Backbone as JSON, one array per atom type, in Angstrom:
{
  "sequence": "XXXXXXXXXXXXXXXXXXXXXXXXXXXXXXXXXXXXXXXXXXXXXXXXXXXXXXXXXXXXXXXXXXXXXXXXXXXXXXXXXXXXXXXXXXXXXXXXXXXXXXXXXXXXXXXXXXXXXXXXXXXXXXXXXXXXXXXXXXXXXXXXXXXXXXXXXXXXXXXXXXXXXXXXXXXXXXXXXXXXXXXXXXXXXXXXXXXXXXXXXXXXXXXXXXXXXXXXXX",
  "N": [[-15.25, -2.89, 3.38], [-13.8, -1.87, 1.1], [-15.1, 0.66, 1.29], [-14.75, 1.49, 3.67], [-12.0, 2.15, 3.52], [-11.54, 4.02, 1.38], [-13.45, 5.86, 2.73], [-11.93, 6.56, 4.98], [-9.78, 7.65, 3.84], [-9.41, 9.63, 2.95], [-8.8, 12.71, 4.47], [-10.43, 14.49, 4.8], [-12.73, 13.94, 5.31], [-15.95, 13.8, 7.29], [-16.06, 11.98, 10.44], [-18.12, 9.55, 12.18], [-18.96, 8.85, 15.6], [-19.13, 5.53, 16.95], [-21.46, 5.63, 19.8], [-22.23, 4.22, 21.63], [-20.38, 2.58, 22.58], [-17.63, 2.91, 24.8], [-15.46, 1.68, 25.63], [-13.38, 2.34, 23.82], [-12.52, 4.14, 21.17], [-14.41, 4.22, 18.37], [-15.5, 4.36, 15.25], [-18.51, 4.94, 12.85], [-18.75, 3.39, 9.9], [-20.62, 3.19, 6.76], [-22.1, 1.57, 3.96], [-25.25, 1.09, 1.88], [-26.69, -2.05, 2.99], [-25.06, -2.25, 5.07], [-22.81, -2.14, 7.72], [-20.3, -0.68, 9.92], [-17.67, -1.24, 12.03], [-14.91, 0.9, 12.79], [-11.68, 1.2, 13.99], [-8.87, 3.36, 14.82], [-5.29, 3.4, 14.76], [-2.97, 4.76, 15.5], [-3.05, 6.89, 13.16], [-4.21, 4.89, 11.22], [-6.36, 3.09, 9.79], [-8.39, 0.37, 11.1], [-10.79, -1.91, 10.34], [-13.02, -3.49, 12.33], [-15.15, -4.78, 12.73], [-18.24, -5.67, 11.56], [-21.64, -5.81, 10.17], [-25.14, -6.08, 9.1], [-27.8, -3.72, 8.74], [-30.59, -3.57, 10.96], [-32.73, -2.08, 11.31], [-34.62, -1.41, 14.39], [-34.32, -3.82, 15.49], [-32.92, -6.44, 17.59], [-30.7, -7.99, 16.48], [-29.75, -5.56, 14.69], [-26.79, -4.19, 13.54], [-25.31, -2.63, 14.94], [-26.8, -2.7, 17.39], [-26.17, -5.1, 18.16], [-23.72, -5.05, 18.22], [-23.08, -3.48, 20.4], [-24.55, -4.88, 22.41], [-23.12, -7.17, 22.58], [-20.29, -6.49, 23.21], [-21.09, -5.53, 25.92], [-21.48, -7.68, 27.32], [-18.86, -8.88, 26.88], [-17.92, -7.46, 28.82], [-18.54, -7.88, 31.21], [-17.74, -10.3, 31.4], [-14.91, -10.07, 31.47], [-14.75, -8.74, 34.12], [-15.37, -10.81, 35.61], [-13.42, -12.51, 35.6], [-10.72, -11.08, 36.09], [-8.63, -9.03, 38.32], [-8.52, -6.46, 38.27], [-11.11, -4.35, 37.81], [-13.07, -3.43, 34.87], [-13.7, -0.03, 34.26], [-15.15, 1.16, 32.33], [-18.43, 0.6, 30.03], [-18.27, -1.15, 28.26], [-16.64, -3.53, 26.64], [-14.39, -4.06, 23.94], [-11.92, -5.14, 23.35], [-10.85, -7.69, 22.73], [-11.45, -7.47, 20.17], [-9.77, -5.93, 18.61], [-6.65, -5.37, 16.15], [-4.12, -7.65, 16.55], [-0.78, -8.57, 17.34], [0.05, -10.44, 15.05], [-1.95, -9.58, 13.29], [-0.83, -6.96, 12.91], [1.53, -7.94, 11.72], [0.51, -9.05, 9.73], [-0.53, -6.99, 8.23], [1.9, -5.36, 7.14], [2.9, -7.42, 5.35], [0.88, -7.52, 3.34], [0.92, -4.72, 2.45], [3.44, -4.58, 1.82], [3.56, -6.5, -0.36], [1.73, -5.11, -2.2], [3.05, -2.63, -2.49], [5.25, -3.86, -4.03], [3.66, -4.95, -6.31], [2.88, -2.79, -7.37], [5.12, -1.13, -8.03], [6.03, -2.8, -9.95], [4.26, -2.36, -11.98], [4.44, 0.31, -12.7], [7.36, 0.28, -13.26], [7.37, -1.07, -15.94], [5.61, 0.76, -17.15], [7.33, 2.68, -17.11], [9.26, 2.43, -18.79], [8.29, 1.79, -21.17], [6.97, 3.82, -22.07], [9.65, 5.5, -22.06], [10.93, 3.83, -24.31], [8.95, 4.61, -26.51], [9.82, 7.33, -26.8], [12.33, 7.78, -26.24], [13.48, 9.27, -24.46], [13.63, 10.0, -20.7], [11.7, 8.51, -18.5], [9.73, 9.45, -15.29], [8.43, 8.61, -12.34], [7.03, 9.72, -9.26], [7.06, 8.05, -5.82], [6.74, 7.32, -2.2], [8.99, 7.74, -1.03], [11.23, 7.9, -2.62], [11.97, 9.14, -5.81], [11.49, 7.6, -9.41], [13.33, 7.01, -11.88], [13.44, 5.89, -15.41], [15.5, 5.09, -18.35], [15.43, 4.32, -21.96], [16.73, 3.15, -24.52], [16.67, 2.76, -27.97], [17.83, 1.92, -31.23], [18.06, 1.26, -34.69], [19.6, -1.65, -35.49], [21.47, -1.54, -33.46], [22.54, -1.9, -30.17], [20.01, -1.9, -27.54], [19.83, 0.13, -24.87], [19.39, 0.55, -21.18], [18.66, 2.04, -18.35], [18.58, 2.9, -15.13], [17.4, 5.55, -12.65], [17.18, 6.76, -9.51], [16.32, 8.74, -7.24], [16.8, 9.58, -3.89], [16.43, 8.15, -0.4], [16.63, 4.46, -0.58], [16.1, 1.35, 0.2], [18.72, -1.52, -0.23], [17.15, -3.92, -0.86], [14.73, -3.62, -1.97], [15.92, -2.05, -4.1], [16.75, -4.18, -5.79], [14.46, -5.03, -6.12], [13.0, -3.43, -7.97], [14.8, -3.32, -10.13], [15.07, -6.1, -10.79], [12.22, -6.4, -12.58], [12.37, -4.48, -14.71], [11.33, -4.77, -17.66], [12.89, -7.28, -20.42], [15.95, -7.34, -19.2], [18.3, -8.82, -17.86], [18.42, -9.71, -14.27], [20.95, -9.85, -12.88], [22.5, -8.45, -14.2], [23.02, -5.46, -14.27], [25.1, -2.74, -14.19], [26.68, -0.27, -11.58], [25.98, 3.3, -12.27], [27.72, 6.56, -13.09], [26.98, 8.57, -14.4], [24.37, 9.76, -16.47], [23.24, 9.32, -19.86], [23.26, 11.86, -20.87], [23.85, 13.5, -19.03], [25.66, 14.64, -16.04], [25.45, 12.62, -12.78], [23.19, 13.69, -9.76], [24.35, 14.35, -6.36], [21.9, 12.77, -4.89], [21.17, 11.3, -6.41], [21.23, 7.74, -7.37], [22.02, 5.35, -9.91], [21.59, 2.64, -12.74], [22.61, 0.65, -15.36], [22.25, -1.28, -18.3], [22.21, -3.59, -21.09], [18.85, -4.08, -22.76], [17.03, -7.0, -24.16], [16.43, -6.97, -27.56], [14.39, -8.3, -28.48], [12.51, -8.2, -26.67], [12.11, -5.77, -26.11], [11.01, -4.96, -28.36], [8.55, -6.2, -28.26], [7.41, -4.82, -25.97], [7.26, -1.9, -26.85], [5.19, -2.46, -28.66], [3.05, -3.02, -27.11], [-0.43, -2.51, -26.43]],
  "CA": [[-13.76, -2.79, 3.43], [-13.79, -0.79, 0.3], [-15.94, 2.06, 1.48], [-13.84, 2.02, 4.81], [-10.22, 2.28, 3.05], [-12.15, 5.19, 1.01], [-13.72, 6.79, 3.55], [-10.87, 7.04, 5.82], [-8.26, 7.75, 3.27], [-10.1, 11.31, 2.69], [-8.48, 13.72, 5.34], [-11.39, 15.82, 5.06], [-14.15, 13.19, 5.89], [-16.3, 13.76, 9.21], [-16.44, 10.84, 10.97], [-19.37, 9.76, 13.15], [-18.28, 7.98, 16.28], [-20.09, 4.68, 17.85], [-21.29, 6.2, 20.61], [-22.62, 3.11, 23.01], [-19.15, 2.02, 22.55], [-17.16, 3.74, 25.49], [-13.96, 1.34, 26.4], [-12.35, 2.47, 22.72], [-13.1, 5.21, 19.8], [-14.73, 3.85, 16.98], [-16.08, 5.18, 14.19], [-19.25, 4.26, 11.51], [-18.85, 2.99, 8.24], [-21.84, 2.57, 6.12], [-22.49, 1.26, 2.46], [-26.22, 0.08, 1.76], [-27.39, -2.2, 4.51], [-23.71, -2.97, 5.74], [-22.33, -0.9, 9.05], [-18.76, -1.45, 10.07], [-17.14, -0.33, 13.16], [-13.3, 1.25, 12.17], [-10.61, 1.3, 14.91], [-7.41, 3.83, 14.11], [-4.49, 2.94, 15.94], [-1.75, 5.93, 14.68], [-3.85, 6.98, 11.52], [-4.15, 3.63, 10.17], [-7.9, 2.63, 10.23], [-8.73, -0.76, 11.24], [-12.27, -2.27, 9.81], [-13.12, -4.61, 13.58], [-16.42, -5.66, 13.18], [-19.29, -5.32, 10.32], [-22.41, -6.55, 10.04], [-25.96, -5.57, 8.13], [-28.48, -2.77, 9.23], [-31.99, -4.51, 10.89], [-34.06, -1.17, 12.28], [-35.34, -1.71, 15.39], [-34.31, -5.59, 15.47], [-31.89, -6.65, 18.49], [-29.72, -8.13, 15.48], [-28.96, -4.78, 14.3], [-25.25, -4.83, 13.65], [-24.52, -1.4, 16.3], [-26.89, -2.73, 18.62], [-25.5, -6.36, 18.77], [-22.63, -4.58, 18.9], [-23.26, -3.4, 22.32], [-24.78, -6.18, 23.49], [-21.32, -8.25, 22.66], [-19.48, -4.99, 24.16], [-21.24, -5.44, 27.49], [-21.28, -9.07, 27.53], [-17.4, -8.62, 27.01], [-16.88, -6.36, 29.44], [-18.84, -8.3, 32.13], [-16.7, -11.59, 31.63], [-13.59, -9.23, 31.72], [-14.48, -8.2, 35.23], [-15.21, -11.78, 36.6], [-11.58, -13.17, 35.65], [-9.7, -9.84, 36.4], [-8.58, -8.32, 39.64], [-8.81, -4.99, 38.18], [-12.14, -4.44, 36.8], [-13.12, -2.19, 33.82], [-14.68, 1.45, 34.85], [-16.54, 1.53, 31.33], [-19.71, -0.24, 30.49], [-18.44, -1.99, 27.25], [-14.95, -3.92, 26.28], [-13.84, -4.56, 22.41], [-10.64, -5.38, 22.97], [-10.98, -8.7, 21.77], [-11.46, -7.15, 18.24], [-8.71, -4.85, 18.33], [-5.53, -6.03, 15.78], [-3.01, -8.1, 17.48], [0.63, -8.74, 16.09], [-0.03, -11.27, 13.7], [-2.75, -8.32, 12.0], [0.16, -6.06, 12.22], [2.47, -9.14, 10.6], [-0.34, -9.61, 7.45], [-0.63, -5.98, 6.88], [3.03, -5.28, 6.66], [3.96, -8.47, 4.28], [0.37, -6.97, 2.4], [1.65, -3.5, 2.25], [5.29, -5.26, 1.09], [2.96, -7.1, -1.41], [1.01, -4.19, -3.05], [4.28, -1.94, -3.2], [6.15, -4.83, -5.2], [3.06, -4.73, -7.69], [2.35, -1.11, -7.96], [6.75, -1.03, -8.94], [6.2, -3.88, -11.42], [3.57, -1.81, -12.96], [5.19, 1.71, -12.86], [8.33, 0.13, -14.07], [7.03, -1.31, -17.26], [5.01, 1.74, -17.79], [7.93, 4.08, -17.33], [9.87, 1.55, -19.54], [7.49, 1.67, -22.68], [6.95, 5.69, -22.28], [10.74, 5.83, -22.85], [10.77, 2.96, -25.68], [8.53, 5.51, -27.56], [10.38, 8.96, -27.46], [14.04, 7.67, -26.59], [13.66, 10.45, -23.11], [13.53, 9.61, -19.36], [10.36, 8.65, -17.62], [9.72, 9.3, -14.32], [7.46, 8.59, -11.43], [7.04, 9.37, -7.56], [6.89, 7.23, -5.08], [6.59, 7.93, -0.76], [10.51, 8.07, -0.34], [11.92, 8.33, -3.83], [11.86, 9.33, -7.29], [12.1, 6.25, -9.92], [13.62, 7.27, -13.56], [13.7, 5.1, -16.6], [15.88, 5.6, -19.73], [15.41, 3.21, -22.68], [16.85, 4.04, -26.0], [17.33, 1.66, -29.23], [18.27, 2.14, -32.31], [17.7, 0.28, -35.53], [20.75, -2.36, -35.69], [22.53, -1.5, -32.44], [22.13, -2.4, -28.96], [19.08, -1.15, -26.47], [20.55, 0.66, -23.54], [18.37, 0.76, -20.28], [19.23, 2.76, -17.48], [17.54, 3.28, -14.19], [17.48, 6.14, -11.81], [16.77, 6.67, -8.37], [16.59, 9.7, -6.56], [15.98, 9.39, -2.49], [16.53, 7.05, -0.1], [15.77, 3.5, -0.97], [17.04, -0.24, 0.75], [18.8, -2.33, -1.39], [16.49, -5.12, -1.3], [13.64, -2.69, -2.77], [16.66, -1.69, -5.33], [16.74, -5.2, -6.34], [12.93, -5.67, -6.83], [13.31, -2.67, -9.22], [15.95, -3.66, -11.37], [14.25, -7.4, -11.39], [11.01, -5.76, -13.0], [12.62, -3.74, -16.12], [11.65, -6.01, -18.76], [13.79, -8.0, -20.81], [16.99, -6.6, -18.84], [18.7, -9.59, -16.68], [18.48, -9.24, -13.25], [22.48, -9.51, -12.47], [23.53, -7.65, -15.44], [23.2, -4.26, -14.05], [26.33, -1.9, -13.49], [26.47, 1.21, -11.16], [26.67, 4.51, -13.01], [28.03, 7.61, -12.62], [26.38, 9.75, -15.41], [23.44, 9.32, -17.54], [24.01, 10.04, -21.31], [23.22, 13.19, -21.43], [24.51, 14.27, -17.72], [26.01, 13.48, -14.76], [24.35, 12.46, -11.57], [23.3, 14.98, -8.72], [24.6, 14.01, -5.1], [21.17, 12.52, -4.18], [20.91, 9.86, -7.47], [21.75, 6.56, -8.19], [21.5, 4.8, -11.69], [22.73, 1.45, -13.21], [22.48, 0.37, -16.79], [22.41, -2.75, -18.94], [21.13, -4.39, -21.97], [17.7, -4.83, -23.02], [16.88, -7.9, -25.25], [15.57, -6.6, -28.27], [12.65, -8.7, -28.61], [11.6, -7.93, -25.23], [11.7, -4.07, -26.2], [10.49, -4.65, -29.38], [6.81, -6.5, -27.74], [6.79, -3.85, -24.66], [6.98, -0.95, -28.01], [4.2, -2.82, -28.78], [2.28, -3.02, -26.16], [-1.71, -1.63, -26.55]],
  "C": [[-13.49, -1.68, 1.98], [-14.18, 0.5, 0.24], [-15.21, 2.41, 2.62], [-12.5, 2.76, 4.68], [-10.76, 3.83, 2.3], [-12.27, 5.95, 1.91], [-12.84, 7.57, 4.63], [-9.3, 8.04, 5.37], [-8.73, 9.45, 2.87], [-9.74, 12.0, 3.95], [-9.51, 14.56, 5.58], [-12.99, 15.15, 5.61], [-14.33, 13.79, 6.81], [-16.54, 12.3, 9.47], [-17.37, 10.5, 12.22], [-18.99, 8.51, 14.17], [-20.02, 6.98, 16.73], [-20.13, 5.04, 18.92], [-21.61, 5.09, 22.02], [-21.73, 2.35, 23.17], [-18.01, 2.75, 23.46], [-15.89, 3.38, 25.92], [-12.97, 2.05, 25.04], [-13.23, 3.44, 21.66], [-13.31, 4.26, 19.05], [-15.48, 4.28, 16.39], [-17.24, 4.65, 13.19], [-18.85, 4.2, 10.36], [-20.12, 2.39, 7.65], [-21.91, 2.7, 4.6], [-23.98, 0.49, 2.44], [-26.41, -0.57, 2.59], [-26.05, -2.66, 4.86], [-23.41, -1.99, 6.68], [-21.28, -1.66, 8.93], [-18.51, -0.81, 11.68], [-15.57, -0.24, 12.69], [-12.82, 1.99, 13.76], [-9.19, 1.85, 14.09], [-6.66, 3.71, 15.06], [-2.83, 4.0, 14.81], [-2.35, 6.23, 13.52], [-4.22, 5.55, 10.64], [-5.58, 3.03, 10.9], [-7.85, 0.7, 10.1], [-10.32, -1.37, 11.37], [-12.37, -3.65, 10.93], [-14.26, -5.22, 13.28], [-17.14, -5.21, 11.76], [-20.26, -6.29, 10.42], [-23.59, -5.65, 9.11], [-26.84, -4.81, 9.2], [-29.91, -3.4, 9.37], [-32.47, -3.12, 11.49], [-35.16, -1.52, 13.35], [-35.56, -3.58, 15.81], [-32.88, -5.3, 16.74], [-30.8, -7.42, 17.29], [-29.21, -7.04, 14.24], [-27.34, -5.34, 14.56], [-24.7, -3.94, 15.06], [-25.26, -2.25, 17.58], [-26.56, -4.16, 19.29], [-24.11, -6.13, 18.82], [-22.15, -4.35, 20.16], [-23.68, -4.23, 22.71], [-23.3, -6.94, 23.99], [-20.34, -7.29, 23.6], [-19.72, -5.4, 25.6], [-20.92, -6.54, 28.25], [-19.57, -9.79, 27.91], [-16.83, -8.14, 28.44], [-17.09, -7.4, 30.87], [-17.8, -9.74, 32.6], [-15.22, -11.22, 32.01], [-13.87, -9.45, 33.11], [-14.67, -9.36, 36.1], [-13.97, -12.44, 36.24], [-10.93, -12.47, 35.5], [-9.84, -9.17, 37.52], [-9.03, -7.17, 39.82], [-9.75, -4.77, 37.3], [-11.85, -3.25, 35.87], [-14.18, -1.33, 34.29], [-15.67, 1.64, 33.12], [-17.47, 0.13, 31.56], [-19.43, -1.45, 29.17], [-16.34, -2.29, 27.15], [-14.74, -4.44, 24.68], [-12.38, -4.85, 22.38], [-10.2, -6.49, 22.5], [-10.68, -8.97, 20.3], [-10.44, -6.58, 17.9], [-7.54, -5.91, 17.42], [-4.67, -6.35, 16.76], [-1.54, -8.24, 16.51], [0.5, -9.26, 15.26], [-1.54, -10.39, 12.75], [-2.06, -7.59, 11.46], [1.14, -6.66, 11.16], [1.48, -8.81, 9.03], [-0.46, -8.46, 6.97], [0.37, -5.5, 6.54], [3.3, -6.11, 5.46], [2.06, -8.25, 2.99], [0.67, -6.14, 1.84], [2.91, -3.92, 1.27], [4.78, -5.42, -0.36], [2.42, -5.98, -2.96], [2.03, -3.27, -3.55], [5.03, -2.79, -4.8], [5.55, -4.67, -6.78], [2.78, -3.71, -8.24], [4.3, -0.76, -8.9], [6.72, -1.71, -10.06], [5.74, -2.93, -12.63], [3.85, -0.39, -13.29], [6.36, 1.08, -13.26], [8.51, -0.02, -15.72], [6.3, -0.01, -18.08], [5.98, 2.63, -18.38], [9.03, 3.79, -18.71], [9.64, 1.91, -20.84], [7.34, 3.2, -23.0], [8.66, 5.89, -22.9], [11.47, 5.45, -24.49], [10.62, 4.08, -26.75], [9.15, 6.77, -28.17], [11.87, 8.98, -26.9], [14.05, 8.94, -24.96], [12.99, 9.4, -21.68], [12.55, 9.64, -19.09], [10.17, 8.75, -16.37], [8.84, 8.84, -13.13], [7.71, 8.74, -9.98], [6.48, 8.52, -6.98], [6.84, 7.73, -3.78], [8.05, 8.39, -0.51], [11.15, 8.08, -1.31], [11.69, 8.79, -5.26], [12.18, 8.22, -8.33], [12.2, 7.4, -11.25], [13.72, 6.29, -14.51], [14.12, 5.57, -17.8], [15.93, 4.25, -20.54], [15.95, 3.8, -24.11], [17.33, 3.1, -26.95], [16.89, 1.97, -30.05], [18.58, 1.22, -33.42], [19.18, -0.29, -35.72], [21.72, -1.92, -34.55], [21.57, -1.91, -30.93], [21.44, -1.7, -28.21], [19.57, -0.97, -25.16], [19.16, 0.87, -23.03], [19.19, 1.2, -19.25], [18.02, 3.13, -16.44], [17.77, 4.12, -12.9], [16.67, 6.17, -10.48], [17.03, 7.53, -7.42], [16.24, 9.56, -5.1], [16.69, 7.98, -2.1], [16.04, 5.51, -0.01], [17.18, 2.01, -0.32], [17.25, -0.25, -0.3], [18.07, -3.4, -1.78], [15.29, -4.77, -2.67], [14.88, -2.02, -4.18], [16.48, -3.02, -6.24], [15.46, -5.8, -7.15], [12.61, -4.44, -8.12], [13.85, -2.73, -10.17], [15.21, -4.7, -11.73], [13.0, -7.15, -12.53], [11.3, -4.87, -14.46], [12.68, -5.16, -17.03], [12.54, -6.03, -19.83], [15.66, -7.96, -20.46], [17.29, -8.06, -17.88], [18.77, -8.9, -15.19], [20.15, -8.97, -12.62], [23.04, -9.07, -13.53], [23.7, -6.02, -15.51], [24.39, -3.58, -13.24], [25.84, -0.46, -13.01], [26.86, 2.51, -12.34], [26.66, 5.83, -12.46], [27.78, 8.8, -13.31], [25.85, 9.04, -16.04], [23.85, 9.98, -19.33], [24.11, 10.95, -21.46], [23.47, 14.21, -20.29], [24.81, 13.36, -16.88], [24.93, 13.28, -13.63], [24.38, 13.38, -10.55], [23.85, 14.0, -7.36], [23.41, 12.81, -4.71], [21.05, 11.33, -5.1], [21.97, 9.11, -7.3], [21.26, 6.13, -9.31], [22.67, 3.61, -11.82], [21.91, 1.53, -14.62], [22.94, -0.77, -17.2], [21.8, -2.75, -20.29], [20.23, -4.72, -22.0], [17.5, -5.81, -24.26], [16.37, -7.13, -26.43], [14.22, -6.6, -28.49], [11.94, -8.35, -27.66], [11.26, -6.38, -25.33], [10.63, -3.78, -27.47], [8.34, -5.12, -29.04], [6.46, -5.58, -26.53], [6.48, -2.49, -25.96], [5.54, -1.17, -28.3], [2.85, -2.96, -28.59], [0.91, -2.04, -26.26], [-1.25, -0.35, -25.51]]
}
């Protein structure tokens, strides 16, 4: 699966088709003795089958895939009025709505994990130098400013440039270390400048102990 993700993430990589399958366009993916078949749906690749290479054996993955697909085509034609004109049928291997729903849930979980890590790193960087640190995401830019002075409260601000749904904003604010999730207030300016039309910002106070722990992280 890692090899498939890596191979199909590269727009410049060439893809070899599984020629023995003619009802759908499947592409080969290879790593050591493992072989796989990838089907793409609106540029989203799905690894729909995998097995091991066995040269000259009917158990070889691509040979077995063809045999199974031919049998599935015969079974389909025996049970449906409109027969398939192709020699193979891999429809049962393609993703269904459950697969797509799971992909969306997993993508959401990955985004939350990546956001949490980015928020912590940006906050830590800002604590070190007192300047805003920012990172780009597919639909928005996230900036975090944390200022701590000895004997004074620790100020934290989050800036978002771009269109972001409210639930994602809540995720971002919830993961700023040392800040109460419900204590953020909308801002109309940052300490050194006013907000631009496409920007949103919020501020709160960070727990000094949490700030010290964050500052001392390796």
